N, C-alpha and C positions, 0 to 999 in steps of 0.2 A: 504493500500500500504506500509506504514511504517513497518507494522508487517511482510510482506513478505520480505522486504529488510533486516530487522533484522534477519530473518530466514536464508537468504542467507549468510549473514556475519558470523553468528555463524556456519553455515554449512561449510564455507570455513575454519574456524579454526579447526573444528572437522575432516576435511578430512585428516589431518596429522595423526590422530589416527586410520584411517580405517584399515591399515595393521597391523596385529598382528604377521606376519611371522617373525621368528627369527632363527638364528643358532649360537650356542656357541660351543667352543671346549676346551678340557683340555687333557693334556698328563698324562697318568698313567702307572706305572710299571707293568710288567707281572710276574716277578719271586717273589717267597717268600722263605725265608730260613726255617730252622727247627723250628724257633720260630715265624713263620708267619710274619716276617718283610719284607716289600716290597722293591724290587730292580729292576732296569732296566738292570743291567749288570751281566753276569755270565761267570766265567772262569773255564774251565775243564782241568785239568792236569793229563795225564796218563803216568805212568812209570812202571818199573818192580816191584816197591813196591806197586803199586795199583793206584787208581784214587782218586783225591781230587777235590772238587768243592767249589768255593768261589763266593760270591755275592758282588756287589759293585755298587755305583752310587746313586745319588739323583737328583730329578727333581725340577727345580725352577718354580715359578709361572710366568704367562705370561699376559701382558696387550696388547690385540690386538688393532689395526692391526699391531703394530710395529714389526719389525724383532727382534727375540730373540734367544739366545742360551739357551735352557732349560735344556740341559744335556751336561756336558763336564767334564769327569772324567778319571783319569789315575790310574792304579793299577800295581805295580811292581810285577813280578813273577821271582824270582831269578835275573839274569842279563837282563831279557827281560821285556817288558812293554805292558800292555793291555790298549786300549783307546776306549771309547765310547762317542758319542756326538749326539745330535739331535737339529736341527734348525727349525724355523717356521716363517712364515709371512702370513698375510691375505690380500687379495685384494677383494674389493667390487665394484660392478657396472660396470665391463668391461667384456663382454657386460652388458647392463642394466639388473638388476635383478639377477646377478650372484655373488655368494660368492665362492671364491677360497682360499684354504689353500695350501701354498707352503711348502712342508715338505722335509727335508733332514736328513738322518741318516748316522752315521759314525761308523765303527767297524774295529779295526785293532789290530794285535799283531806283535811286531817286537823287534829286539835286536839292541839297539842304536849304539853300537860300539864294539861288542865282538863276541864271538862264540855262535851260536844258541844253545838253550837248547837241551839236549838229549831227554827230555820228549816230548810227543805229547800234544800240547796245543791248545785250541780253545777259542775264546772270542765271546760273543754274546751280542748284543744290542737288547733287546726284550721289547717292550712296546706297548701301544695302545692309539690311539686318540679316545676320547669319545665325540660324537657330540649329543647335544640336539637340535632336529629339531622341529620347530613349523610351519607347513605349508605343502604345496604340492610342491615337487621339483623333477626335473630331475637331475640325478647325473652322474658323469664320473670320472674315475681314470686314470691318466697318470703316468705309472710306467716306470722307467728307467732300462735298462738291467744291472744287477749287474756285468756282466763280461766285462764292458767297460774298455778301455785303457789297455787291456791285463791282468787285475787282475783276473786270472782264479780261485783263491781261495776265491773270494769275492762273497757271496751269500746272497739273501734276499727273504724270502717268506712273503706273506701277505694275509689277507682276510678281507672282509667287511661284518659285521653281524649286525643284529638287536637284541636288548636286550628284552627278554620277561620274566620278573621276574628274576628267577635264571638261566635261560637258554639263549643260543644264537642260532640264526638261520641264515644261509647264506642268504644274500639279493638276490644274484644271483648265483645259484649252478653251479659248474664246470667252473667258470669264473676267477679263481684266480691262481696265480703263485704257483705251487706245487713242482717245481724242484729246485727253487732257482736261476734260470737264465732265460733270455729271457724277453719279454714283452707281456702282454695280454690286457692292456688298457680296462678293463671292464666298462660298463655303463648300465644305466637303466632309467626308466621313472616313474613318479608319486610316488615318495617316500613320504610316509605319515608321520605325526608327530610321534615322539617317540625318543628313545635313540638308537644310532648306534655306533659301534666301528670299527675302522680301525686298525686291529692288524698287527704288522710286527715283523719279526725276522731277524735281520741283523747279519750275523756271518762270521768270518774269521778263518778257521781252520789251518792256516799255519804260520810258523815262518819265518820272512824275516830278514836276517842279513844286516843291513843298518847303515849308519851314521846318517840318518834322516828317519822319518817314511814316508811310502807311505800313502796317504790319500785315504782310501777306503770310499768314499762318494757316496750315492745313493739317487736320488730324488724319491719322491712318492707324487704326487700332487692330490688333490681331489677337484672337483668343484660341486657346487649345483646351479641349475638354477631355480629360482622361477617360479611356474606355477599358483598357486592360494592359497587362504586361505583354511585351513582344518577345515571343519565344524563338523568333528567327525562323519560323516554319517548321521547327522540330518540337517534340514533346520534352522540353527541358524543364525539370521540376524547379519550383521556386525554392529559395533558402528555407522557408518555413516548412515546405513539404519534406525536404530532405531531413530537417530537424525532427519532424514528427516520426518518420519511419526509424530514424536513428535512435531516438529516445525510447520509442516503443520496444525496439529490439533490446536496448539496454535494460529497460524495465523487466522484460521477459527473462533476460539472463540473470538479473539479480534475484528475481523470484525463484527461479530454478535452483540457484545456489543456496538460497535460504531453506528450500525444501530438503535439499541434500544434507545441509548442516543439521 
């Protein structure tokens, strides 16, 4: 009897280890310059003399689940200014088993207090969230219309892909924003373990002559709802299952030894 009680006590402690399902996220830049240096920001300036492109911005590290500003960079172009920024926070357990990443990007180009440039200028905040998923999850994306509040030049495209070696494949084909405006709110079921990327390109192709900047901010939230552990296609027992059979065997051996004694 004592052996059985001991097994139950140990089993209770091991139950906390039964779930191996995890999700982690990191923000990475999409652009590279001619020397392959990575950047999340890109400025394109077109004039009669030609077109110039410059890259800027760096991404800070993040300690989840705290709210953080991972990217907040300003770059001057003549008398005007380009700004990119990216915010994040993580929410776990509401509802139970759900992991949600609240993502916001900013992209704007404006003239603080003078005459707009004669050049045509656009600024882009382009990066991707890389998720390492261990487990089976349903997923959904809540995207905000980039044209909100009358900001007709504010655009954002995105796509959700799975990484397969050196290639990427769409998780759900034809479900993503391809025009830069509107909402599509894609979702799917039974996402398996692997590496996934939520790519976004938030851009502002217009100059606004203002005393202060208009905040072109757009939300792009993604949620993962836990369904089950991922056995990788095989019947791999969970740690708890292994513990159950091992402890039951131990209990039987102890009982047999006591009878012989």
